C-alpha positions as CSV (number, residue, x, y, z in Angstrom):
1,X,-0.1,0.2,0.3
2,X,0.9,3.7,-0.8
3,X,-0.1,5.1,2.6
4,X,0.3,8.8,2.6
5,X,2.8,9.3,-0.3
6,X,2.1,11.7,-3.1
7,X,0.8,9.6,-5.8
8,X,3.1,9.0,-9.2
9,X,0.0,10.5,-11.1
10,X,2.1,11.9,-14.1
11,X,3.9,8.3,-14.5
12,X,1.0,7.1,-13.7
13,X,-0.7,8.9,-16.9
14,X,1.7,8.3,-19.1
15,X,2.4,4.5,-18.3
16,X,-1.7,4.5,-19.2
17,X,-0.6,6.1,-22.4
18,X,2.1,4.3,-23.6
19,X,0.1,0.7,-23.1
20,X,-2.9,2.7,-25.3
21,X,-0.6,3.6,-27.9
22,X,0.6,0.2,-28.0
23,X,-2.9,-1.6,-28.4
24,X,-4.4,0.7,-30.2
25,X,-1.7,2.6,-32.1
26,X,-2.8,5.8,-31.0
27,X,-3.2,8.5,-28.2
28,X,-5.6,7.6,-25.1
29,X,-8.1,10.0,-24.7
30,X,-6.9,11.5,-21.1
31,X,-9.1,14.3,-18.9
32,X,-5.9,15.4,-17.8
33,X,-7.4,16.4,-13.6
34,X,-10.4,14.2,-13.5
35,X,-7.9,11.5,-14.4
36,X,-4.5,12.1,-12.5
37,X,-7.0,12.6,-9.0
38,X,-9.1,9.2,-10.3
39,X,-5.5,7.0,-10.3
40,X,-4.2,8.8,-7.4
41,X,-6.9,7.7,-5.4
42,X,-6.0,4.0,-6.6
43,X,-3.1,4.6,-6.1
44,X,-3.2,5.2,-2.3
45,X,-5.1,2.3,-2.1
46,X,-2.7,0.0,-3.6
47,X,0.6,1.5,-4.5
48,X,2.9,-0.5,-7.5
49,X,0.2,-2.9,-8.2
50,X,-1.5,-0.2,-9.8
51,X,1.1,-1.2,-12.3
52,X,0.2,-4.2,-12.9
53,X,-3.2,-4.0,-13.4
54,X,-3.1,-1.2,-16.2
55,X,-1.1,-4.2,-17.6
56,X,-3.8,-6.7,-17.2
57,X,-6.7,-4.3,-18.2
58,X,-4.8,-3.6,-21.7
59,X,-4.8,-7.7,-21.9
60,X,-7.9,-8.5,-20.6
61,X,-10.5,-10.1,-23.0
62,X,-13.0,-9.4,-20.8
63,X,-16.0,-8.4,-23.0
64,X,-17.2,-5.5,-20.9
65,X,-14.4,-3.8,-20.7
66,X,-13.4,-4.0,-24.6
67,X,-17.3,-2.4,-25.2
68,X,-17.5,0.5,-22.7
69,X,-13.5,1.2,-23.6
70,X,-9.8,1.6,-22.3
71,X,-10.2,4.9,-20.8
72,X,-8.7,6.0,-17.0
73,X,-11.9,5.9,-15.6
74,X,-13.1,2.2,-17.4
75,X,-9.8,1.2,-15.9
76,X,-10.3,2.7,-12.2
77,X,-14.4,0.7,-12.5
78,X,-13.1,-2.5,-12.9
79,X,-9.9,-2.0,-10.8
80,X,-12.3,-4.7,-8.3
81,X,-11.9,-7.1,-11.1
82,X,-9.3,-6.8,-12.2
83,X,-7.4,-7.5,-8.7
84,X,-10.3,-10.1,-8.5
85,X,-8.8,-12.1,-10.8
86,X,-5.5,-11.3,-10.1
87,X,-5.8,-13.5,-6.9
88,X,-8.4,-15.9,-7.8
89,X,-5.8,-18.5,-8.4
90,X,-5.1,-17.8,-5.0
91,X,-8.9,-18.8,-4.0
92,X,-10.3,-22.2,-4.7
93,X,-13.2,-21.8,-7.3
94,X,-16.2,-23.5,-5.3
95,X,-15.5,-21.2,-2.5
96,X,-17.0,-17.9,-4.8
97,X,-18.7,-19.3,-8.1
98,X,-18.6,-15.7,-9.0
99,X,-15.1,-16.3,-10.2
100,X,-16.5,-18.5,-12.6
101,X,-15.9,-17.8,-15.7
102,X,-20.2,-17.3,-16.9
103,X,-21.5,-19.6,-19.1
104,X,-21.3,-17.3,-21.8
105,X,-17.9,-16.0,-20.7
106,X,-17.5,-20.1,-21.6
107,X,-19.5,-20.5,-24.8
108,X,-17.8,-17.0,-26.1
109,X,-13.9,-18.9,-25.8
110,X,-15.4,-22.2,-26.9
111,X,-16.7,-20.6,-29.8
112,X,-13.5,-19.0,-30.9
113,X,-11.5,-22.3,-30.5
114,X,-14.3,-23.6,-32.6
115,X,-14.7,-21.4,-35.8
116,X,-10.5,-21.0,-35.3
117,X,-10.1,-24.9,-35.9
118,X,-12.9,-24.8,-38.6
119,X,-10.5,-21.8,-40.4
120,X,-7.7,-24.3,-40.2
121,X,-9.6,-27.2,-41.8
122,X,-11.0,-24.4,-44.5
123,X,-7.1,-23.5,-45.5
124,X,-6.0,-27.5,-45.5
125,X,-9.4,-28.3,-47.8
126,X,-8.1,-25.0,-49.9
127,X,-5.5,-26.4,-50.5
128,X,-6.4,-29.5,-51.3
129,X,-8.8,-28.6,-53.8
130,X,-6.1,-26.3,-55.5
131,X,-4.0,-29.6,-56.1
132,X,-7.0,-31.7,-57.1
133,X,-7.0,-31.6,-61.6
134,X,-10.4,-31.1,-62.7
135,X,-11.4,-31.8,-66.3
136,X,-12.2,-28.8,-68.6
137,X,-15.7,-29.2,-68.3
138,X,-15.5,-28.9,-64.2
139,X,-13.4,-25.6,-64.8
140,X,-14.7,-22.6,-63.1
141,X,-17.3,-25.1,-61.4
142,X,-16.9,-25.1,-57.5
143,X,-18.8,-27.6,-56.6
144,X,-16.3,-30.3,-57.6
């Protein structure tokens, strides 16, 4: 915990912007005074963990965060969730079912995996089809 030390708000804002630029290739939208105050408050309670949470924030596959946007306000509002996920490995999953992925999250991950496998199979199929000789009457006929 940072205690009563002065928060390194300029450095935190710079780090937030750096991570945003890495992910999106453009500067983040920062409201200097408001966002500095939000980060200072989070730093007062969690110290240097804030930097690690920033990295987690920009690496998350959380759909809500992705849809809400990657702003300082969204980051601070999701800090408790990021902390819980960071420490979930220490807790038995049965003790707190809220830390388990929801059915929707599990289904989306499964869907993404299925879609990736389908794309791989499609590429193999297309590669095999391109190697198969065709009769002159089949040229242009994709049903072969």
